[in-house]
C-alpha positions as CSV (number, residue, x, y, z in Angstrom):
1,M,0.0,0.0,0.0
2,S,1.2,3.4,-0.8
3,P,1.0,6.2,1.8
4,A,-2.0,8.5,1.6
5,P,-1.5,11.8,-0.3
6,P,-1.1,14.9,1.9
7,Q,-4.5,16.3,0.9
8,E,-6.3,13.2,2.1
9,K,-4.4,13.3,5.4
10,Q,-5.4,16.9,5.9
11,K,-9.1,16.1,5.3
12,K,-8.9,13.3,7.9
13,Q,-7.4,15.8,10.4
14,L,-10.1,18.4,9.7
15,V,-12.8,15.8,10.1
16,M,-11.4,14.7,13.4
17,A,-11.0,18.3,14.6
18,G,-14.6,18.9,13.7
19,V,-15.8,15.9,15.6
20,L,-13.8,16.9,18.7
21,L,-15.2,20.4,18.5
22,S,-18.7,19.1,18.3
23,V,-18.3,16.9,21.3
24,L,-16.7,19.7,23.2
25,A,-19.6,22.0,22.3
26,L,-22.2,19.4,23.4
27,L,-20.4,19.0,26.8
28,V,-20.4,22.7,27.4
29,I,-24.1,23.0,26.6
30,Y,-24.9,20.1,28.9
31,N,-23.0,21.6,31.8
32,V,-24.5,25.0,31.3
33,R,-28.0,23.6,31.3
34,R,-27.3,21.4,34.3
35,A,-25.9,24.4,36.3
36,A,-28.9,26.5,35.4
37,S,-31.3,23.7,36.5
38,R,-29.5,23.4,39.8
39,A,-29.6,27.1,40.4
40,R,-33.3,27.2,39.6
41,R,-34.0,24.3,42.1
42,Q,-31.9,26.1,44.8
43,S,-33.8,29.4,44.3
44,E,-37.1,27.5,44.5
45,V,-36.1,25.9,47.8
46,I,-34.8,29.2,49.2
47,S,-37.9,31.2,48.1
48,S,-40.1,28.6,49.7
49,V,-38.2,28.9,53.0
50,I,-37.3,32.6,53.2
51,P,-40.2,34.8,54.3
52,A,-41.6,37.3,51.8
53,V,-40.3,40.8,51.7
54,P,-42.5,43.1,53.9
55,T,-44.8,45.5,52.2
56,E,-46.4,48.7,53.3
57,G,-48.5,48.2,56.4
58,S,-47.0,44.8,57.3
59,V,-44.9,44.1,60.3
60,P,-41.2,45.1,59.6
61,V,-38.8,42.2,59.3
62,E,-35.2,42.5,60.6
63,T,-32.9,42.5,57.6
64,P,-29.9,40.3,58.0
65,S,-26.4,41.3,57.1
66,T,-26.0,38.4,54.6
67,P,-28.6,36.3,52.8
68,G,-27.1,33.1,54.3
69,E,-28.1,34.2,57.8
70,V,-31.7,34.3,56.8
71,T,-31.6,31.0,55.1
72,L,-29.8,29.3,58.0
73,S,-32.0,30.7,60.7
74,V,-35.2,30.0,58.8
75,L,-34.1,26.5,58.0
76,K,-33.4,25.9,61.7
77,E,-36.9,27.1,62.6
78,K,-38.4,24.9,59.9
79,A,-36.4,21.9,61.2
80,K,-37.9,22.3,64.7
81,E,-41.4,22.0,63.2
82,L,-40.6,18.7,61.4
83,K,-42.1,15.5,63.0
84,W,-39.4,12.9,63.1
85,G,-39.7,9.3,64.2
86,R,-38.0,7.6,67.1
87,D,-34.3,8.3,67.5
88,P,-32.6,4.9,67.0
89,F,-29.7,5.9,69.2
90,F,-32.0,6.8,72.2
91,L,-33.1,3.7,74.1
92,E,-35.8,5.4,76.2
93,M,-39.3,4.7,75.0
94,A,-41.3,7.8,74.0
95,M,-44.4,6.9,76.0
96,G,-43.4,6.1,79.6
97,G,-39.7,6.5,79.6
98,D,-39.1,3.0,80.7
99,L,-37.0,0.5,78.7
100,P,-39.1,-2.4,77.4
101,T,-38.8,-5.5,79.5
102,L,-38.2,-8.7,77.7
103,Q,-40.5,-11.5,78.8
104,L,-38.3,-14.6,78.7
105,S,-39.3,-17.8,80.2
106,L,-37.0,-20.8,80.6
107,S,-39.2,-23.9,80.6
108,G,-36.6,-26.7,80.1
109,I,-33.0,-27.7,79.8
110,I,-31.5,-30.7,78.1
111,F,-28.0,-30.9,79.6
112,D,-25.3,-33.3,78.5
113,E,-22.0,-33.0,80.3
114,V,-20.2,-35.5,78.0
115,H,-21.4,-33.9,74.8
116,P,-21.8,-30.1,75.3
117,E,-22.9,-29.7,71.7
118,A,-26.0,-31.7,72.6
119,T,-27.0,-29.3,75.3
120,Y,-30.2,-27.3,74.7
121,A,-32.5,-24.9,76.5
122,I,-36.2,-24.2,75.8
123,I,-36.8,-20.4,76.1
124,N,-40.2,-19.0,75.1
125,E,-41.1,-22.3,73.5
126,E,-38.0,-22.1,71.3
127,V,-35.2,-24.7,71.4
128,V,-31.8,-22.9,71.5
129,R,-28.2,-23.9,71.9
130,I,-25.1,-22.0,73.0
131,G,-24.4,-19.2,70.4
132,D,-28.0,-19.0,69.3
133,N,-30.0,-15.7,69.5
134,I,-33.5,-15.3,70.8
135,R,-35.1,-11.8,70.4
136,G,-31.7,-10.4,69.8
137,I,-30.2,-11.9,73.0
138,K,-27.3,-14.3,72.6
139,V,-27.2,-17.6,74.6
140,I,-23.7,-17.6,76.2
141,D,-23.9,-20.7,78.5
142,I,-26.3,-23.4,79.4
143,Q,-26.0,-25.2,82.8
144,P,-28.3,-27.8,84.4
145,D,-30.6,-25.3,86.1
146,Y,-29.8,-21.9,84.5
147,V,-28.9,-20.2,81.2
148,I,-26.6,-17.2,80.8
149,L,-27.7,-14.6,78.2
150,K,-26.0,-11.5,76.9
151,K,-27.3,-8.3,75.2
152,F,-25.5,-5.0,74.8
153,N,-22.4,-6.4,76.6
154,Q,-24.5,-7.1,79.7
155,E,-24.9,-10.6,80.9
156,F,-27.9,-11.9,82.9
157,T,-29.0,-15.3,84.1
158,L,-32.3,-17.0,83.4
159,Y,-33.1,-19.7,86.0
160,L,-35.1,-22.8,85.3
161,Y,-37.0,-22.6,88.6
162,E,-38.6,-19.3,89.7
163,G,-37.3,-17.8,92.9
164,T,-33.9,-19.5,92.5
165,E,-30.9,-17.2,92.4
């Protein structure tokens, strides 16, 4: 094959330059429209939050030194009005302030000293082994007349016979 004549090479370079310029122009147009859309959404949010400018006969409103102060203070006031759900990091119940008590009942133990893996406990009509969870509480140890449970790094004992401690 013979090399392409110089005129053909120049045509290819011009076509490539034209394609690159077209792509660049499209990217610029896309970014300008995107920025305009973002600015329009922000202005809609701000105008819905910032109180209207006072007119004649209305109560005068204190003018802040910067527009950001109005937005921030008004947003803080609006946030106080929002109704949020229960705080997942706050353990106290909203109604009475008491932590909910877990009703756990140990009704039976199958204890095998020779084969510890065959040791079971019946808590709230569920058969559990060491390492199992019941209502988010981990079974730590099973003995012939009690079970040691753990939740939130706090261990407690559930006895087979009521009144035994």
